[in-house]
N, C-alpha and C positions, 0 to 999 in steps of 0.2 A: 484863290487857294488852291494847291496843287493836289491830284488824286492820291488815292492809296497806293496805288501801283507806281506812281512817280516818287513816292517816298522809299517805297522797296527797291526801287532802281538806285537810290543815292544811297541807300544803305548797302545793297551789294557792290558798289563803286567805292564806299569807304572800306569795305571790309577787305577787298583787292588791294587798294593802296596800303592798308595796314599789314596784309600780308606782305607787300613786295617790302615794305618798310624793315620787316623783321628778317626775311631772307639777306638784304642788303647790309643790315647790322650783323647778321651771323658770318656771311662772307667778310666781312672787315677785321671780325674777329678771330675768322679763321686765319687770314692773312698775317694779323699781330702774332698770333700763337705760330705760325712757322717760322716767322722771321725771329721770335725769341727762341724757337728750337735750334736755328740756324746760330744764331749768336752763341748760345749755352755751349754748342759743338765746336765752334772756332775757340771760344774761351778755353773749354777742356783741352782741346788738342794744343793750345799755346802752351798751356799750364804742363802738360805732359812732355813737350818738347823741352820747353824751360827749366824743369826740374832736372831732366838730364844734364842741359848746359852747366846749370848750377852747380850740382854735385861734381861735375867734372873740373870746376874752376875751383882747385884747392887753396888758391891763395886768398880769395875771399874770404874763405872759411876761416884760414890761418890769421887773417887780418882780424878779425874778431877778437883773436885773444893776445894780440901783440901788445906789449907794455910798453908804450912810450915814456913814462914817467915812473919807472918801477918803486919808487919811495912814496910811503905813506907818510909824507912830511910832517904831518901834524904831531908824528910821535919823534921827530930829531932823534932816530935811531944812531946810535952809536956803537959800532961792533966792538970798539976798546972796551965797554961796558959789561960785553956778554962773555962770560968765561965759560962757558961749556965748550967741551971738548967734541968737535964736530966728526972724530975719529970713533965715537963709539956713540952706541944709542943713546936719545935725549930719553928716551922711553923702552925701558926692558921688561917684559913679562916672563916670567919664567914659571911652569906648572900651575898657574892659577887655578885654583879649586873653591867653587864655593857650594855649601850645602845650605839647604833651608830645611828647619823642622818639619815642615808642613808636607815636604816632597821627597818622595821614595827614591827620586836620582837626583842627581847634582845639577844645579842650574849652569855651573862651568865646571869643566874638568880636564884638568892638566892644559890650560891655554898658555901658549907661548908665542910672542909676536916682539917686533923690534921695531922701532919708529927712529928715524933720524932727522936732523934738521935738513930743511928744504923739501921735506917730503908732504906730500898730499895723499895721507893715508885712508882708506875706505876700509871701514869694517863692518861687514856686508853681510846678510842672511836674513831667512825668512823669519816671521812672526814665531816667538817662541824660543829663536834660537841662541838667546843669552846676551843679547847686545845692552839691554838696559841693566843687566846686573853686572856686566862689565864696565860700562859707563859709570855706574855707582861706586863700583871697586877703584876706578880710576879716580875718581873725586874724591875718595877718600870716605863716604859714607855707609862702606860696609866693609865685614871684616870678613878675611879670605885667610886660605891656606896657600901657602906658594910665595912669590917674589914679585913686587914691583918696584923696580929701581929708575928714578927718576934724575936724571944725572949724576947716575952713582949712587943716589942714596934711598933705602929703603923708605916707601911712601907711610909705611905706619910710624915708622920713628921720626918721619920728620914731615908731618901735616902740614904745619904753618909753611914751611919754605917752601914746599912745593905749591901750595895755595895761591900765594901772595906773589912769588919772584919768579916762577917758572912756568905755571899751567894756570889758562884761564879755562872755564866750560860755559858753553852756551846749550843749557836745556831747550828742550822741545817747547816746553811749557814757559810762560813767561812770568807768572807770580807777582804782577805788578797791580797796584791801585789802579784802577781804570779810569778814573778820575784825577790822577797825577797825571803831570806835565812830562813830557821828555826831558827838560830840565831838573825836573825833581830827582826822577829815577836815576840819573845820570851822578848827580849830587849826591845821592844816598850811598851811592858805592865809593865816593870820593871820601864822605864820613867816615864809611868802614874801614878805610885805608889811611886814616888821619892824615891827610893830605889839606894845603892849604886853601883857602878861598881864592887867592889868586891863581894857583893853579888849577883849581877847577874852572874857572872862569876862562881863562886861557885855553884849556882845554877844551870845554864845551865848545867855546868859538870855533876854533881851528878845526877840531875832528868833524864838526857837524857840516863845514864848508869843504872838506876835504871829499866829505861824500856826496855832496850836494844835497844836503837836508837840512839846510839851516831854517827853511820854513817850519820845520817840525819844531821848534824851541820850545815854543809856549803852548803848543797844542797838546791835546790829553792824550791818553794812551786810547782810549776809548775810540777816537777819531782817527786812528792810523789803519792803512792798510797792512796785511800780513809782510810783503816785502820791507815796509819802512819799520815796523817792529824788529824784522831781523836786522836791519840795519843799524838800529839801537842798540840792539843787543851786541854788536859787533864793536860800535863805539865803547861799551861800557867794557866788554872782555878786553879790549886794548889798553884800558887805562894803566893796568900795572905793566904795560910793556913786556907781555910774555913772550917765551921761546915757542910754547906750545898753545894751541887754541883746540878744544875737543869740541864739537857740535855732534848734537842729537838731532836726527831727522830736520836738518836745517832747510832741506828743499821740499820738505813735503806739504805740498798745498799751492804751493807758487805756480804760477803761468811759466810758458818757456821762456819768453822775453825776460822775467824776472829773474828766473835759472841762470840766464846768461850775466844779467846785471851781478849778481853774487860771485859768480865765476870770475871777472874782472877783478873784484876785490881780493879774491883769492890768491891770483896768478900774483896780484902786487905784494900780497905776505909772504907767499912762496918766494919772492924773487929777495926779499931780505933774508932769507935763511930761516924762516920761523917753520915749524912742523905744524901742520894743519891734520886733525883726525877728526873723520868724519863719519858718524854711524847712520848706515842708511838700510833700508830693506828692499832697495831697488838694484838689482843687480845691473842693470840696462845705465844707469845714470854712470857708474864707476867709472867705465874705460872712457868715458866722454872727460875727465880732466884729472883723474887720480895716477900717480906713477906707482905707487904701492898699494897692496891689497891683501886682507883679511876674510876670508870665507868662513863663517860660523856657522855651525848647524848642529842644533839640539846640545850645545852647551861647549862641543868641540871643534877645533880649529882642523877644517879639511885643507885649506891652502892660505898660506901666507907668503908675500913675495913681491916679485916686480910684475907690475900689470901686463908688461911686454911678454913674460913667460905664462900668463894665462890667458890663454887665447879664446875665450869666450867671446870675442869682439866680433869673431867672425860668424858666430851663431844670429844670424838676422830672421826672426820669426815675422811673417807678415799674414794678416788676412787680405785677401786681393778679389776685386770682384771689377768684371770687365764688361764692356759692351756685348761683348761674345766670349764669354768663359769655354766654348770648346776649342777656339783659337788659341786662346790665352794657354789652356792644358797643353795644346800641341806645341807652342814656344817652350812652355817650362821642360816639356819631356826631351826638347832637344838642347838642354842647359845641362852640362855637366856640374856635378857638386853640387844640386840642389834637389831638397825632396819635398813633395807636396801631396796633398790630399783635398778631394771636390767634396764637400756639403750639401749635396742637391737640394735639400730641405730650406736651406737658405741661401742657396745659389752663390756658393763663395769658398773661393781656395785658401786653404791654407798653405803657406810656402815657408819652406826654410833654407834661405839663402846659405852659402857658404862663406861667403865675402860679397863686401860691395860692389866688387865688379860685375859679378852673376846679375846683383839687382839693378845694375845701371844697364847692364845687357838686354834684361827682360823689358825693361823700359823703352830703350831705344827698339827694340824688336817691334813693341806693341804701337810706336809710332810710324814706323815704316809699313806695317799693316793697316794702318789707320782705325787701331784699335783704341778706344777711349777706355782708359782706367779710372773707373769710377770711385775705387775706394782704393787705398793702399795704405793699410794702418799697421803701424809696428806694434805686435804684440810684446806683452810683458814676457821678459825671459822668466822661467820658472826654476828652481833647484835641480828639476829632473831635468831639464834641457842641457844641464852643465854638467852632467854624470860622464858623457865620453871624453870632455875635456878632464874632468878631476881624475879620471882614471890612469891618466898620461903624468899630471902635474901635481896631483892631490898628494898627501902624507898617507903613509903604509894603512892608517885606521881608515882612512876615508876610502881608499882603494877596496879594502875587504869590507867595508858597510857597503857602499855602492854596488859591488859583485854579489854579494847577499842578497840584496834589495832585487837586483835583475835577475837572479836564478830563482827566486821564489814568487817572483810577480810576473802571473801568464800576461802573454800579449794579448 
């Protein structure tokens, strides 16, 4: 039997061995952590460089929107059947005014705008601007003062003509029985239009195939994603083969890739000389796909016309964070046409680039100086960000209001 001292020596040696194992494990973990840090840096550097390269390659971006087959074939679209005069607005709104008894100020005041066949026209404005009221007036469910002409006919005098033959509406809300199937909700619209069973079955089959959603036919509404529901709405809207489709907040809640899927459909419809009118709260979305735009603020029109004349696309507001924000500030100070401020509490730079080129120059210079861009987030454009543009292109009332606000608002 070993002595007590012998046991103490064994315990001491065992303790030293355990310490060596712990140190070895710590060294191993430290090496793995360093490797991960190095790989993370390499990945970020790669992304910084390739974001710049991708943005320069505009052809790839354009390919996304190319239309190889512009026809929505399931509609059998025949231009000879469409007698609308393309030289006059398909929708012509003149001095539209809407009062509610519960409000002291009008929801809409002297709103005027024109929409032509082939337009993708966005009506954009912040919450409370009157978008929903305007949508409901165009839909014919609100009375109003002023004039809404659809194909030259006053809306209030020809509501059935407008609803069934010319204009379709896609609301933000769905209003479907959640346990109805997709076929059921499409069939319901066919019954409202007094179409035959054969027409209905042919349309359902071909339209779902065209939008690659045949698998939805027997699914219940409750089981559909938001994008799938939007596509079903479009299928229903196209049953009457309309000249104009009005969408209320169609993009709200969609992921970026889903947003692009809808744009592909919209471009096909535009290629058939249909007019698409999209109501949206986001100024940033509009310039990506619209060719005409109306800016609605507090019930009045601040601007209406071609997007190319409304140069807010140059207002690119970003929050930026890098591995060395002092260096980033130095880079920004040397770029012409951009303004910025540094928020030390959150260690973030807020930058307003005056165009895509300046943004790309900033990214390129960061790569050249081995500066890692940790965050480059596009901030939502607010109405106040558009004041400088609206002073130049807005109507007289908009310019007067903006100048008054600017004069009485302290810096």
